[in-house]
PAZAPA-4460 file (N, C-alpha, C; in steps of 0.05 Angstrom, whole numbers, plus 32768, in hexadecimal, padded with zeros to 4 digits):
% residues 254
    n_x    n_y    n_z   ca_x   ca_y   ca_z    c_x    c_y    c_z   seq   type   mol
   7E2C   7CBA   78A8   7E2F   7CA3   78B9   7E33   7C89   78A8     1      M     A
   7E47   7C79   78B0   7E4F   7C62   78A1   7E3C   7C4B   78A9     2      T     A
   7E3C   7C36   7898   7E2A   7C1F   789D   7E32   7C11   78B8     3      A     A
   7E4C   7C10   78BF   7E54   7C03   78D8   7E4A   7C16   78F0     4      G     A
   7E4C   7C31   78EE   7E44   7C3F   7904   7E25   7C3E   7907     5      Q     A
   7E16   7C3C   78F0   7DFB   7C39   78F2   7DF2   7C1F   78FF     6      A     A
   7DFF   7C0A   78F5   7DF9   7BEF   7904   7DFE   7BF1   7922     7      K     A
   7E16   7BFF   7928   7E1E   7BFE   7945   7E09   7C0F   7954     8      G     A
   7DFD   7C24   794A   7DE6   7C34   7956   7DCF   7C23   7958     9      E     A
   7DC7   7C12   7943   7DAD   7C02   7943   7DB2   7BF0   7959    10      R     A
   7DCA   7BE3   795B   7DCE   7BCE   796E   7DCD   7BD8   798C    11      F     A
   7DD6   7BF2   7992   7DD6   7BFF   79AB   7DB7   7C03   79B0    12      I     A
   7DA8   7C0D   799C   7D8D   7C15   79A2   7D7E   7BFB   79A9    13      A     A
   7D83   7BE6   799B   7D75   7BCE   79A2   7D79   7BC2   79BC    14      A     A
   7D90   7BC5   79C4   7D9A   7BBC   79DD   7D8B   7BCD   79F4    15      M     A
   7D89   7BE8   79F1   7D7E   7BFA   7A03   7D5E   7BF6   7A06    16      L     A
   7D50   7BEE   79EE   7D36   7BE6   79F1   7D31   7BC9   79F9    17      E     A
   7D46   7BBA   79FB   7D42   7B9E   7A07   7D38   7B8A   79F4    18      G     A
   7D3C   7B8F   79DA   7D31   7B7E   79C5   7D45   7B66   79BF    19      R     A
   7D39   7B4E   79BA   7D49   7B36   79B4   7D60   7B31   79C6    20      G     A
   7D5C   7B32   79DF   7D71   7B2C   79F3   7D6D   7B14   7A01    21      L     A
   7D59   7B06   7A00   7D54   7AF0   7A0E   7D4D   7AF4   7A2B    22      G     A
   7D50   7AE0   7A3D   7D49   7AE3   7A59   7D5E   7AF3   7A68    23      S     A
   7D53   7B03   7A7C   7D66   7B16   7A8B   7D73   7B05   7AA1    24      A     A
   7D8B   7B0F   7AA7   7D9D   7B05   7ABC   7DAB   7B1B   7AC9    25      S     A
   7DB7   7B15   7AE1   7DC3   7B2C   7AEF   7DE2   7B2C   7AE7    26      S     A
   7DEB   7B44   7AE0   7E07   7B46   7ADB   7E1A   7B47   7AF1    27      A     A
   7E2F   7B38   7AF3   7E40   7B3A   7B0A   7E55   7B51   7B06    28      Q     A
   7E61   7B59   7B19   7E73   7B6E   7B1A   7E8E   7B65   7B20    29      V     A
   7EA3   7B77   7B1B   7EC0   7B71   7B20   7EC7   7B76   7B3D    30      V     A
   7EBE   7B91   7B43   7EC4   7B9C   7B5E   7EAA   7BA6   7B69    31      M     A
   7EA6   7BA7   7B85   7E8F   7BB5   7B90   7E98   7BCF   7B98    32      D     A
   7E86   7BDE   7BA5   7E8E   7BFB   7BAC   7EA1   7BFB   7BC0    33      A     A
   7EA7   7BE5   7BD1   7EBD   7BE6   7BE3   7ED6   7BDC   7BD9    34      D     A
   7ED8   7BD5   7BBF   7EEF   7BCA   7BB4   7EF4   7BAC   7BB6    35      G     A
   7EE1   7BA1   7BBF   7EE1   7B82   7BC2   7EE0   7B74   7BA9    36      A     A
   7EF2   7B5E   7BA4   7EEF   7B53   7B8A   7ED8   7B43   7B84    37      E     A
   7ECD   7B46   7B6C   7EB6   7B35   7B62   7EBD   7B2A   7B48    38      Q     A
   7EAF   7B12   7B41   7EB6   7B05   7B25   7EAD   7B17   7B10    39      P     A
   7EBA   7B1A   7AFA   7EB0   7B29   7AE3   7E99   7B1A   7AD7    40      P     A
   7E8C   7B28   7AC7   7E73   7B1B   7AB7   7E7E   7B04   7AA9    41      P     A
   7E6D   7AF0   7AA7   7E71   7AD7   7A97   7E5F   7AD6   7A7E    42      T     A
   7E60   7AC3   7A6E   7E4F   7AC1   7A56   7E33   7AC1   7A5C    43      A     A
   7E2A   7AB6   7A75   7E0D   7AB3   7A7E   7E04   7AD0   7A85    44      H     A
   7E17   7AE2   7A8C   7E10   7AFC   7A94   7E10   7B11   7A7B    45      D     A
   7E12   7B05   7A65   7E15   7B16   7A4D   7E00   7B27   7A49    46      G     A
   7DE5   7B1F   7A4C   7DD0   7B30   7A49   7DCF   7B4A   7A57    47      H     A
   7DD1   7B47   7A74   7DD0   7B5D   7A84   7DEA   7B6F   7A81    48      A     A
   7E01   7B62   7A7A   7E19   7B71   7A76   7E17   7B82   7A5C    49      A     A
   7E09   7B77   7A46   7E06   7B86   7A2F   7DF4   7B9D   7A34    50      R     A
   7DDE   7B99   7A44   7DCB   7BB0   7A49   7DDA   7BC8   7A5A    51      L     A
   7DEA   7BBE   7A6C   7DF8   7BD2   7A7C   7E0C   7BE2   7A6C    52      T     A
   7E1E   7BD4   7A5B   7E31   7BE3   7A4C   7E25   7BF1   7A35    53      L     A
   7E0E   7BE9   7A2B   7E03   7BF8   7A15   7DF3   7C0E   7A1E    54      L     A
   7DE8   7C0D   7A36   7DDA   7C26   7A41   7DEE   7C3C   7A42    55      R     A
   7E08   7C35   7A4E   7E1E   7C47   7A4F   7E26   7C51   7A33    56      S     A
   7E26   7C3E   7A1F   7E2A   7C47   7A05   7E19   7C5B   79FA    57      A     A
   7DFE   7C55   7A00   7DE8   7C66   79F7   7DE8   7C83   7A03    58      G     A
   7DF2   7C84   7A1C   7DF8   7C9D   7A2B   7E0D   7CAC   7A1E    59      S     A
   7E23   7C9D   7A17   7E3A   7CAA   7A07   7E31   7CB5   79ED    60      M     A
   7E1F   7CA7   79DF   7E15   7CB0   79C4   7E07   7CCC   79C7    61      Q     A
   7DF5   7CCA   79DD   7DE5   7CE5   79E2   7DF7   7CFA   79E9    62      R     A
   7E0C   7CF6   79FA   7E21   7D08   79FF   7E2E   7D14   79E6    63      T     A
   7E37   7D00   79D4   7E44   7D08   79BD   7E34   7D1A   79AB    64      A     A
   7E18   7D13   79A8   7E08   7D24   7999   7E05   7D3F   79A5    65      R     A
   7E03   7D42   79BF   7E01   7D5B   79CC   7E1B   7D6C   79C6    66      A     A
   7E31   7D5F   79C8   7E4C   7D6D   79C3   7E4E   7D74   79A7    67      E     A
   7E42   7D67   7996   7E44   7D6E   7978   7E37   7D88   7970    68      S     A
   7E23   7D90   7982   7E17   7DAB   797C   7E29   7DC1   7982    69      A     A
   7E21   7DD8   7973   7E33   7DEE   7976   7E2F   7DFA   7995    70      A     A
   7E48   7DFC   79A0   7E48   7E08   79BE   7E56   7E21   79BD    71      L     A
   7E4C   7E31   79D1   7E5A   7E4C   79D4   7E74   7E45   79E2    72      R     A
   7E8B   7E54   79DA   7EA2   7E4F   79E7   7EA3   7E58   7A04    73      P     A
   7EAF   7E4A   7A15   7EAE   7E50   7A32   7EC9   7E5A   7A3B    74      V     A
   7ECC   7E71   7A45   7EE6   7E7D   7A4E   7EEB   7E6F   7A68    75      E     A
   7F05   7E68   7A6D   7F0D   7E5B   7A87   7F0C   7E72   7A9E    76      P     A
   7F07   7E69   7AB6   7F08   7E7D   7ACB   7F25   7E85   7AD0    77      E     A
   7F2A   7E9D   7AD9   7F42   7EAA   7AE0   7F51   7E97   7AF2    78      P     A
   7F69   7E91   7AEC   7F79   7E7E   7AFB   7F77   7E63   7AF7    79      G     A
   7F64   7E58   7AE6   7F5E   7E3D   7AE0   7F73   7E33   7ACC    80      M     A
   7F7F   7E1C   7AD3   7F92   7E10   7AC3   7F84   7DFF   7AAE    81      L     A
   7F8A   7E03   7A94   7F7D   7DF3   7A81   7F93   7DE4   7A71    82      V     A
   7F8E   7DC9   7A6F   7FA0   7DB6   7A63   7F97   7DB1   7A48    83      H     A
   7FA7   7DB7   7A33   7FA1   7DB2   7A18   7FA5   7D92   7A11    84      T     A
   7F9A   7D8A   79FA   7F9C   7D6F   79F3   7FB9   7D68   79F0    85      R     A
   7FC7   7D7A   79E6   7FE3   7D72   79E3   7FF2   7D70   79FF    86      A     A
   7FE9   7D7E   7A12   7FF4   7D7B   7A2D   7FED   7D62   7A3A    87      D     A
   7FD5   7D5A   7A34   7FCB   7D41   7A40   7FD9   7D29   7A33    88      R     A
   7FDC   7D2D   7A17   7FEA   7D17   7A07   8006   7D12   7A10    89      Q     A
   8014   7D29   7A16   8030   7D28   7A20   8030   7D1B   7A3B    90      L     A
   801F   7D22   7A4D   801E   7D16   7A66   801B   7CF9   7A67    91      A     A
   8009   7CF1   7A53   8003   7CD3   7A50   801B   7CC7   7A46    92      A     A
   802A   7CD4   7A34   8042   7CC7   7A28   8059   7CC3   7A40    93      E     A
   805D   7CD6   7A4F   806D   7CD5   7A66   8068   7CBF   7A78    94      H     A
   804F   7CBE   7A7D   8042   7CAA   7A91   8048   7C8E   7A88    95      W     A
   8043   7C88   7A6D   8047   7C6F   7A61   8065   7C67   7A61    96      L     A
   8076   7C7A   7A5B   8093   7C75   7A5A   80A0   7C73   7A76    97      L     A
   8091   7C79   7A8B   809B   7C77   7AA5   809C   7C5C   7AAE    98      S     A
   8090   7C49   7A9E   8095   7C2C   7AA5   80AE   7C21   7A9D    99      T     A
   80BF   7C31   7A90   80D8   7C27   7A88   80F0   7C36   7A96   100      L     A
   8105   7C29   7A9B   811B   7C39   7AA7   812B   7C4A   7A95   101      P     A
   8129   7C42   7A7A   8133   7C57   7A66   811F   7C5D   7A4F   102      A     A
   8111   7C72   7A56   80FB   7C7B   7A42   8105   7C7F   7A25   103      P     A
   811E   7C8A   7A25   8128   7C91   7A0C   8129   7C7A   79F8   104      S     A
   812A   7C62   7A00   812C   7C49   79EF   810E   7C47   79E2   105      N     A
   80FC   7C4B   79F2   80E0   7C49   79E8   80DB   7C5F   79D4   106      A     A
   80E3   7C77   79DB   80E0   7C8D   79C8   80EC   7C86   79AC   107      R     A
   8103   7C7A   79AD   8110   7C74   7994   8101   7C5E   7986   108      A     A
   80F4   7C4B   7992   80E4   7C38   7987   80CA   7C43   797A   109      E     A
   80BD   7C57   7989   80A8   7C67   797D   80AF   7C74   7964   110      W     A
   80C7   7C83   7964   80CE   7C92   794D   80D3   7C7E   7933   111      D     A
   80E0   7C67   793A   80E7   7C55   7924   80D0   7C41   791D   112      K     A
   80C1   7C38   792F   80AD   7C23   7928   8095   7C2B   792D   113      H     A
   808D   7C40   793C   8073   7C4A   7943   8066   7C3D   795A   114      G     A
   8076   7C28   7966   806D   7C18   797C   8084   7C10   798E   115      V     A
   807F   7C12   79A8   8095   7C0D   79BC   8089   7BF8   79CF   116      A     A
   809A   7BE5   79D6   8093   7BD0   79EA   8097   7BDB   7A08   117      L     A
   8081   7BD9   7A16   807F   7BE5   7A30   8076   7BCE   7A43   118      L     A
   8082   7BCC   7A5B   807C   7BB8   7A70   8060   7BBD   7A7D   119      P     A
   8054   7BA5   7A80   8037   7BAA   7A89   8039   7B9D   7AA9   120      L     A
   8026   7BA8   7AB8   8023   7B9C   7AD6   8032   7BB0   7AE9   121      G     A
   803C   7BC6   7ADF   8045   7BD8   7AF2   8034   7BF1   7AF4   122      T     A
   802F   7C01   7ADF   801C   7C17   7AE1   8000   7C0E   7AD5   123      L     A
   8001   7BFC   7AC3   7FE7   7BF3   7AB5   7FEC   7BD5   7AAA   124      F     A
   7FD5   7BC9   7AA7   7FD4   7BAE   7A9A   7FC4   7BB2   7A83   125      S     A
   7FBE   7B9C   7A73   7FAD   7B9B   7A5B   7F9C   7B84   7A5B   126      A     A
   7F84   7B86   7A52   7F73   7B70   7A4C   7F71   7B6D   7A2C   127      V     A
   7F7A   7B55   7A25   7F79   7B4F   7A08   7F5E   7B46   7A00   128      R     A
   7F52   7B52   79EC   7F37   7B4B   79E1   7F38   7B45   79C4   129      I     A
   7F30   7B2F   79BC   7F32   7B29   799F   7F1F   7B39   798F   130      P     A
   7F28   7B3E   7977   7F17   7B51   7964   7EFB   7B46   795F   131      G     A
   7EF8   7B2A   795E   7EDF   7B1B   7956   7ECD   7B22   796C   132      R     A
   7ED4   7B25   7984   7EC2   7B2A   799B   7EB6   7B44   7997   133      L     A
   7EC6   7B5C   7991   7EBD   7B74   798D   7EAC   7B77   7974   134      V     A
   7EB4   7B6A   795E   7EA6   7B6C   7948   7E89   7B5D   7949   135      L     A
   7E88   7B4A   795B   7E6F   7B3C   7960   7E58   7B4E   796B   136      A     A
   7E63   7B64   7978   7E51   7B79   7985   7E49   7B8E   7972   137      L     A
   7E5D   7B98   7963   7E55   7BAF   7951   7E4F   7BA5   7936   138      I     A
   7E57   7B90   792C   7E50   7B86   7913   7E5E   7B96   78FA   139      G     A
   7E73   7BA0   7900   7E81   7BB1   78EB   7EA1   7BAC   78EE   140      S     A
   7EAD   7BAB   78D8   7EC8   7BAA   78D6   7ED6   7BC3   78D0   141      E     A
   7EC8   7BD9   78CF   7ED4   7BF4   78C9   7EE0   7BFB   78E1   142      E     A
   7EFC   7C00   78E1   7F0C   7C07   78FA   7F02   7C20   7908   143      P     A
   7EF9   7C34   78F8   7EF1   7C4B   7907   7ED6   7C48   7918   144      R     A
   7EC5   7C39   790B   7EAC   7C2F   7919   7EB1   7C21   7933   145      A     A
   7EC4   7C0D   7931   7ECB   7BFE   7946   7ED8   7C11   795E   146      V     A
   7EE8   7C22   7956   7EF7   7C33   7968   7EE3   7C44   7978   147      D     A
   7ED0   7C50   7968   7EBC   7C60   7974   7EAB   7C4F   798A   148      V     A
   7EA4   7C39   7980   7E95   7C26   7993   7EA3   7C20   79AC   149      F     A
   7EBD   7C1A   79AB   7ECC   7C13   79C1   7ED0   7C2B   79D4   150      L     A
   7ED4   7C43   79C7   7ED5   7C5B   79D8   7EBA   7C60   79E8   151      G     A
   7EA5   7C59   79DC   7E8A   7C5E   79EA   7E87   7C4A   7A00   152      Q     A
   7E8B   7C32   79FC   7E84   7C1B   7A0E   7E9A   7C1A   7A25   153      V     A
   7EB1   7C24   7A1E   7EC6   7C25   7A34   7ECA   7C3E   7A40   154      L     A
   7EB7   7C52   7A3B   7EB8   7C6D   7A46   7ED2   7C7A   7A41   155      D     A
   7EDC   7C77   7A28   7EF3   7C87   7A22   7F0D   7C7A   7A2A   156      G     A
   7F0F   7C63   7A39   7F26   7C54   7A43   7F38   7C4D   7A2C   157      G     A
   7F52   7C4F   7A2F   7F65   7C4A   7A19   7F66   7C2C   7A11   158      P     A
   7F65   7C2A   79F4   7F64   7C10   79E9   7F78   7C11   79D1   159      V     A
   7F88   7BFB   79CE   7F9D   7BFB   79BA   7F93   7BE1   79A8   160      I     A
   7F93   7BEA   798D   7F8C   7BD6   7979   7FA2   7BCC   796B   161      C     A
   7FA6   7BB0   7969   7FBB   7BA0   795A   7FAD   7B95   7941   162      D     A
   7FAE   7BA4   792D   7FA1   7B9B   7913   7FAD   7B80   7908   163      P     A
   7FC5   7B7D   790C   7FD2   7B65   7903   7FC6   7B4E   7910   164      H     A
   7FC5   7B4F   792A   7FB9   7B37   7939   7F9C   7B38   793C   165      G     A
   7F8F   7B4C   7934   7F72   7B4E   7935   7F6B   7B4E   7953   166      H     A
   7F78   7B5E   7962   7F73   7B5F   7983   7F71   7B7B   7989   167      R     A
   7F66   7B7E   79A1   7F64   7B99   79AE   7F6D   7B92   79CC   168      Y     A
   7F79   7BA7   79D5   7F86   7BA7   79F1   7F7B   7BC0   7A01   169      Y     A
   7F6A   7BB8   7A14   7F60   7BD0   7A25   7F73   7BD1   7A3D   170      A     A
   7F7C   7BEA   7A3E   7F90   7BF0   7A56   7F7F   7BF4   7A70   171      L     A
   7F88   7BE5   7A84   7F78   7BE5   7A9E   7F8D   7BE8   7AB5   172      V     A
   7F83   7BEC   7ACE   7F95   7BEE   7AE3   7FA8   7BD6   7AE7   173      P     A
   7FBF   7BDB   7AF0   7FD2   7BC6   7AF3   7FC9   7BAD   7B05   174      A     A
   7FBD   7BB6   7B1B   7FB5   7BA2   7B30   7F96   7B99   7B29   175      S     A
   7F95   7B83   7B18   7F7C   7B78   7B0F   7F74   7B64   7B25   176      M     A
   7F5C   7B62   7B2B   7F51   7B4E   7B3F   7F58   7B31   7B35   177      P     A
   7F5E   7B1E   7B48   7F64   7B05   7B43   7F4E   7AF7   7B32   178      A     A
   7F36   7AFD   7B38   7F1F   7AF0   7B29   7F21   7AF7   7B0C   179      T     A
   7F2D   7B0C   7B04   7F32   7B12   7AE8   7F44   7B00   7ADA   180      W     A
   7F58   7AF9   7AE8   7F6B   7AE6   7ADC   7F5F   7AC9   7ADC   181      H     A
   7F50   7AC1   7AEE   7F42   7AA8   7AEF   7F2E   7AA8   7AD4   182      Q     A
   7F20   7ABE   7AD2   7F0E   7ABF   7ABB   7F1B   7ABE   7AA0   183      A     A
   7F33   7ACA   7A9E   7F42   7ACB   7A86   7F4B   7AB1   7A7E   184      A     A
   7F52   7AA2   7A94   7F5B   7A85   7A90   7F48   7A75   7A82   185      E     A
   7F2B   7A7B   7A8B   7F18   7A6A   7A7F   7F10   7A73   7A61   186      E     A
   7F17   7A8E   7A5D   7F0F   7A97   7A43   7F25   7A97   7A2E   187      R     A
   7F3C   7A92   7A38   7F54   7A93   7A26   7F53   7A83   7A0E   188      R     A
   7F4D   7A67   7A10   7F4E   7A55   79FE   7F34   7A5A   79E8   189      A     A
   7F20   7A61   79F3   7F07   7A65   79E2   7F06   7A80   79D4   190      A     A
   7F0C   7A93   79E2   7F0C   7AAE   79D7   7F25   7AC0   79D3   191      L     A
   7F3B   7AB6   79DE   7F55   7AC3   79DC   7F54   7ADE   79EE   192      D     A
   7F45   7ADC   7A03   7F43   7AF4   7A16   7F5A   7AEF   7A2B   193      V     A
   7F67   7B04   7A33   7F7C   7AFE   7A48   7F82   7B17   7A57   194      D     A
   7F8C   7B18   7A6F   7F94   7B2E   7A7F   7FB3   7B2D   7A80   195      V     A
   7FC1   7B40   7A74   7FDD   7B42   7A71   7FE7   7B55   7A88   196      L     A
   7FF9   7B49   7A97   8004   7B59   7AAC   8023   7B57   7AAF   197      G     A
   802E   7B54   7AC5   804A   7B54   7ACC   8058   7B3D   7AB9   198      R     A
   806D   7B43   7AAD   807C   7B2F   7AA0   8074   7B31   7A81   199      G     A
   8062   7B43   7A7C   8059   7B44   7A5F   805F   7B61   7A55   200      T     A
   8064   7B63   7A3C   8069   7B7D   7A2E   8055   7B81   7A1B   201      Y     A
   804D   7B98   7A15   8037   7BA0   7A02   8043   7BB5   79F1   202      L     A
   803E   7BB1   79D5   8044   7BC5   79C1   8031   7BDB   79C3   203      G     A
   803B   7BF3   79CD   802C   7C0B   79D1   8032   7C20   79BA   204      V     A
   801F   7C29   79AC   8023   7C3B   7996   802C   7C56   79A2   205      P     A
   803A   7C66   7990   803F   7C84   7998   8025   7C92   799B   206      R     A
   8027   7CA5   79AA   800C   7CB2   79B2   7FFE   7CBE   799B   207      M     A
   8009   7CC4   7984   7FFB   7CCF   796B   7FF4   7CB8   795A   208      D     A
   7FF8   7C9F   7962   7FF1   7C8A   7950   7FD5   7C83   7956   209      G     A
   7FC2   7C8F   7948   7FA5   7C8C   794F   7F95   7C83   7938   210      V     A
   7FA3   7C7C   7922   7F94   7C70   790A   7FA2   7C57   78FE   211      E     A
   7F94   7C48   78EF   7FA0   7C32   78E4   7FB4   7C3B   78CF   212      V     A
   7FCB   7C2E   78D0   7FE2   7C33   78BE   7FDA   7C29   78A3   213      A     A
   7FE6   7C37   788D   7FE0   7C2C   7872   7FE4   7C0E   786D   214      P     A
   7FF9   7C03   787B   7FFF   7BE6   787A   7FEC   7BD5   788A   215      Q     A
   7FDF   7BE3   789E   7FCC   7BD4   78AE   7FD9   7BC0   78C1   216      G     A
   7FF0   7BC2   78C9   7FFC   7BB0   78DA   8008   7BBA   78F4   217      C     A
   8008   7BD4   78F5   8014   7BE0   790E   7FFF   7BE8   7922   218      V     A
   8002   7BE3   793B   7FF0   7BEA   794F   7FEC   7C07   7952   219      S     A
   7FD1   7C0D   7959   7FCB   7C28   795B   7FB7   7C2D   7972   220      Y     A
   7FB3   7C43   797B   7FA0   7C4B   7991   7F82   7C4A   7985   221      W     A
   7F72   7C37   798A   7F57   7C37   7982   7F49   7C4A   7992   222      A     A
   7F4E   7C4C   79AC   7F45   7C60   79BE   7F5E   7C6E   79CB   223      V     A
   7F66   7C86   79C5   7F7E   7C8E   79D2   7F7E   7C95   79F0   224      P     A
   7F92   7C93   79FE   7F93   7C9A   7A1A   7F8C   7CB9   7A1D   225      M     A
   7F79   7CBF   7A2C   7F70   7CDB   7A2C   7F84   7CEC   7A3E   226      A     A
   7F8F   7CDF   7A51   7FA4   7CEE   7A63   7FB1   7CDA   7A72   227      S     A
   7FC7   7CE2   7A81   7FD6   7CD1   7A91   7FC7   7CC0   7AA5   228      A     A
   7FCA   7CA7   7AA6   7FBF   7C97   7ABB   7FA0   7C8F   7AB3   229      A     A
   7F98   7C98   7A9F   7F7A   7C92   7A99   7F78   7C78   7A8A   230      T     A
   7F69   7C66   7A99   7F68   7C4A   7A90   7F4C   7C40   7A8E   231      L     A
   7F46   7C2B   7A83   7F2D   7C1F   7A80   7F23   7C12   7A9A   232      C     A
   7F09   7C16   7AA1   7EFE   7C0C   7AB9   7EF9   7BEC   7AB6   233      A     A
   7F05   7BDB   7AC5   7F05   7BBE   7AC2   7EE8   7BB5   7ABE   234      P     A
   7ED4   7BBF   7ACC   7EB9   7BB7   7ACA   7EAD   7BBD   7AAC   235      L     A
   7EB4   7BD3   7AA3   7EAD   7BD9   7A87   7EB9   7BC5   7A73   236      A     A
   7ED3   7BBC   7A79   7EDF   7BA9   7A65   7ED1   7B8F   7A68   237      V     A
   7ECC   7B86   7A81   7EBE   7B6D   7A87   7EA5   7B6C   7A77   238      A     A
   7E93   7B82   7A7B   7E7A   7B82   7A6E   7E7C   7B7F   7A50   239      R     A
   7E90   7B8C   7A43   7E95   7B8C   7A27   7E99   7B6E   7A1F   240      L     A
   7EAC   7B61   7A2C   7EB2   7B44   7A27   7E9C   7B32   7A28   241      I     A
   7E8B   7B36   7A41   7E75   7B24   7A47   7E5F   7B28   7A30   242      A     A
   7E5B   7B40   7A27   7E47   7B48   7A13   7E4F   7B39   79F7   243      A     A
   7E6A   7B3D   79F2   7E74   7B31   79D9   7E73   7B14   79D9   244      G     A
   7E7A   7B08   79F0   7E79   7AEB   79F2   7E5B   7ADF   79EF   245      Q     A
   7E46   7AEF   79FA   7E2E   7AE8   79F9   7E24   7AEA   79DB   246      H     A
   7E2A   7B00   79CC   7E22   7B03   79B1   7E30   7AEC   799F   247      R     A
   7E4A   7AE6   79A5   7E53   7ACE   7994   7E45   7AB7   799A   248      I     A
   7E3C   7AAF   79B5   7E2F   7A97   79BA   7E14   7A98   79AC   249      A     A
   7E07   7AAE   79AC   7DEE   7AAF   799D   7DF2   7AA7   7980   250      E     A
   7E07   7AB2   7973   7E0B   7AAB   7957   7E10   7A8E   7952   251      G     A
   7E1B   7A82   7966   7E22   7A64   7961   7E08   7A54   7963   252      L     A
   7DF8   7A5D   7976   7DDE   7A50   7979   7DC8   7A51   7961   253      E     A
   7DCE   7A63   7950   7DBC   7A69   793A   7DC0   7A54   7924   254      R     A
***
């Protein structure tokens, strides 16, 4: 275990035990069970948001430990269709490229540059998250440790890392609530958080671009897209942002 991963685990454990979190407050949600829009968590909701997202992260860690144990192979039931990782990756690739009228152009960009510009706001949008906000939570600059942390707290939702701009892009459903855009306007100047939709293009790595390039300036999948149309839950992204904002505010007060 690396120092960054160890620190991330200590941070998660401390959050779960409720140490050093200040006074409690109620976290707001983005959508309720009926799909009604609700405002995302704000900086004042950071405590409860961190507790919720890190309880989820703790659950993910327990699951990961269980999966790391030796398991007996399970034979599929007769007639059961099993999709391999390669099948799911190919399906995700076709889904991403379906945002373009001429997918062959994007494939050429992937082959040449490793990244292709895809339009947002049709099948998916993206929430821009500054690297300093994520680092404030995990306390490590090790890319692999950060990637694992994001995979845990966002429940495996796809995230693209732009190492050149020190930013992360969480892929979310195309139709984001209006309250998200209002909150992003408030946070853009101070935190560089934004919701990117129609009229915006995002550099999307090729599906096998899952590691930092040697030159360290090409975008890659911090958390790969597990299968076609699998996206981050807006509420999980909102809680991550609120928790990071709260941690940054704590650091400024010291």
